[in-house]
C-alpha positions in Angstrom: -3.3 -90.1 -52.7 -5.0 -87.1 -54.3 -8.3 -86.5 -52.5 -11.1 -84.0 -53.1 -12.8 -83.3 -49.8 -15.8 -81.0 -49.3 -18.8 -80.3 -47.1 -21.7 -77.8 -47.0 -21.1 -74.4 -45.6 -24.7 -74.3 -44.3 -24.6 -74.8 -40.5 -20.8 -74.5 -40.7 -20.3 -73.5 -37.1 -22.3 -76.5 -35.9 -20.2 -79.0 -37.9 -16.8 -77.2 -38.4 -15.1 -79.3 -35.8 -15.9 -82.5 -37.8 -15.0 -80.9 -41.1 -11.6 -79.8 -39.8 -11.1 -83.2 -38.2 -11.6 -84.9 -41.6 -9.4 -82.4 -43.3 -6.6 -82.6 -40.7 -6.7 -86.4 -40.7 -6.3 -86.6 -44.5 -3.3 -84.1 -44.4 -1.8 -85.9 -41.4 -1.9 -89.2 -43.4 0.1 -87.4 -46.2 -2.7 -87.3 -48.7 -2.9 -84.3 -51.1 -6.1 -82.3 -51.0 -6.9 -81.1 -54.6 -8.8 -78.1 -53.1 -8.0 -77.3 -49.5 -11.0 -74.9 -49.1 -11.1 -75.2 -45.3 -7.6 -74.0 -45.0 -8.3 -70.9 -47.0 -11.9 -70.1 -46.2 -12.6 -71.7 -42.8 -11.8 -68.5 -40.9 -13.9 -66.4 -43.3 -16.9 -68.6 -42.8 -16.3 -68.8 -39.1 -16.4 -65.0 -38.8 -19.8 -65.0 -40.6 -18.5 -63.6 -43.9 -20.5 -65.8 -46.2 -20.4 -63.4 -49.2 -19.0 -65.1 -52.3 -17.4 -62.7 -54.7 -17.1 -64.9 -57.7 -19.1 -68.1 -57.5 -18.2 -69.1 -61.1 -14.5 -69.1 -60.1 -15.2 -71.2 -57.1 -17.3 -73.6 -59.1 -14.6 -74.0 -61.8 -12.0 -74.6 -59.1 -14.2 -77.4 -57.6 -14.7 -79.1 -61.0 -11.0 -78.9 -61.7 -10.2 -80.3 -58.2 -12.7 -83.2 -58.7 -11.0 -84.0 -62.1 -7.6 -84.0 -60.5 -8.6 -86.2 -57.5 -8.2 -90.0 -57.3 -10.8 -90.2 -54.6 -13.7 -88.0 -53.4 -14.9 -87.6 -49.9 -18.1 -85.6 -49.2 -19.4 -84.9 -45.7 -23.1 -84.6 -46.4 -24.7 -84.4 -43.0 -26.2 -81.1 -44.1 -27.4 -82.2 -47.6 -27.9 -79.5 -50.2 -27.8 -78.9 -53.9 -24.1 -78.0 -53.9 -22.9 -81.2 -52.3 -25.4 -83.3 -54.3 -24.1 -81.7 -57.5 -20.5 -82.5 -56.6 -21.4 -86.1 -55.8 -23.0 -86.3 -59.3 -19.9 -84.8 -60.9 -17.6 -87.1 -59.1 -19.6 -90.2 -60.1 -19.8 -89.0 -63.7 -16.0 -88.9 -63.7 -16.0 -92.4 -62.3 -14.2 -91.3 -59.1 -14.6 -93.6 -56.1 -16.8 -91.4 -53.8 -17.5 -91.7 -50.1 -20.5 -89.8 -48.8 -20.5 -89.4 -45.0 -23.4 -88.7 -42.7 -23.0 -88.1 -39.0 -25.3 -90.0 -36.7 -28.7 -91.2 -37.6 -30.6 -89.5 -40.4 -34.3 -88.8 -40.5 -36.9 -91.5 -41.0 -37.0 -90.9 -44.7 -33.2 -91.4 -45.0 -33.5 -94.6 -47.1 -35.8 -92.8 -49.5 -33.3 -90.1 -50.3 -32.4 -89.7 -54.0 -28.8 -90.8 -53.5 -29.9 -94.3 -52.7 -31.3 -94.6 -56.2 -27.9 -94.1 -57.8 -26.6 -97.3 -59.3 -22.8 -96.8 -59.3 -19.9 -99.1 -58.4 -18.1 -95.9 -57.4 -20.4 -94.7 -54.6 -20.1 -95.6 -51.0 -22.4 -94.2 -48.3 -21.5 -94.4 -44.6 -23.1 -93.1 -41.4 -20.5 -92.4 -38.7 -19.8 -91.3 -35.2 -16.7 -89.3 -34.2 -15.3 -92.5 -32.7 -15.3 -94.5 -36.0 -14.8 -91.7 -38.5 -11.1 -92.3 -39.1 -11.7 -96.0 -39.5 -14.3 -95.5 -42.2 -12.1 -93.0 -44.1 -9.0 -95.3 -43.8 -11.0 -98.3 -45.0 -12.3 -96.4 -48.0 -8.9 -95.1 -49.0 -7.2 -98.5 -48.6 -10.0 -100.2 -50.6 -9.4 -97.9 -53.6 -5.6 -97.8 -53.4 -4.3 -98.3 -56.9 -7.9 -98.3 -58.1 -7.0 -97.2 -61.7 -4.5 -100.1 -62.1 -6.3 -102.7 -64.3 -5.5 -106.4 -64.1 -6.6 -108.9 -66.7 -7.9 -112.1 -65.0 -8.7 -115.3 -66.8 -11.8 -117.0 -65.3 -12.7 -120.6 -66.1 -16.5 -121.2 -66.0 -18.5 -124.3 -66.4 -21.3 -124.3 -69.0 -24.0 -123.8 -66.3 -22.3 -120.6 -65.2 -21.6 -119.4 -68.8 -25.3 -120.1 -69.8 -26.5 -117.8 -67.0 -24.1 -115.0 -67.9 -25.1 -115.3 -71.6 -28.8 -115.2 -70.6 -28.4 -112.1 -68.4 -26.4 -110.3 -71.1 -29.1 -111.0 -73.7 -32.2 -110.4 -71.6 -31.0 -107.6 -69.4 -28.5 -105.9 -71.7 -25.8 -106.2 -69.0 -22.3 -107.3 -70.0 -20.9 -110.5 -68.5 -18.0 -108.5 -67.1 -20.3 -106.1 -65.3 -22.4 -109.0 -63.8 -19.2 -110.7 -62.4 -17.8 -107.3 -61.1 -21.1 -106.4 -59.4 -21.3 -109.8 -57.7 -17.7 -109.4 -56.5 -18.4 -105.9 -55.3 -21.4 -107.2 -53.3 -19.2 -109.8 -51.6 -16.5 -107.2 -50.8 -19.0 -104.8 -49.3 -20.5 -107.5 -47.1 -17.1 -108.9 -45.9 -16.6 -107.4 -42.4 -13.3 -109.3 -41.9 -11.9 -107.7 -45.1 -13.2 -104.2 -44.0 -11.4 -104.7 -40.7 -8.2 -105.7 -42.5 -8.5 -102.6 -44.7 -9.0 -100.3 -41.7 -5.6 -101.4 -40.3 -3.5 -101.0 -43.4 -1.2 -97.9 -43.3 
């Protein structure tokens, strides 16, 4: 798949091993990185040369790479405006987006702005080095062929139809969205299915 992967360059030396581990795993699994920034700039950052000659050019390359990607993965342990903006761009483009945080976050973690985003395309995961590949693999397999749409005929009784009509009228939410949200909730809670997805190659 075509994947956009990014992370913050702040505290790069502290987290570079993890960043390269994610990058190398994606390449090893034969995914195409729409912007392989680590390959080209990792050494420059490692050497302490953080000067950016043309930030507009870099920004435009990032936007183009997000547009070209089927999936977006952002390592956001070091949260900042740059990664936050890229998360927003990806979600606006309706790209399934995995936001990764290493270890436990601070006590205000659940109050971070990202938790207020209501998007079926956003997944947030806290990871350890031991389960990182499993989390990434599960995400990728979950959204394999994501853009292929299938029409599904659903037979409802009047009791169920009445509820969907009521919600649509009173909460301005389409019946399709209500059903899809309920299904997504079941998918997200199903650990057996997640285990199945983590093992698909």
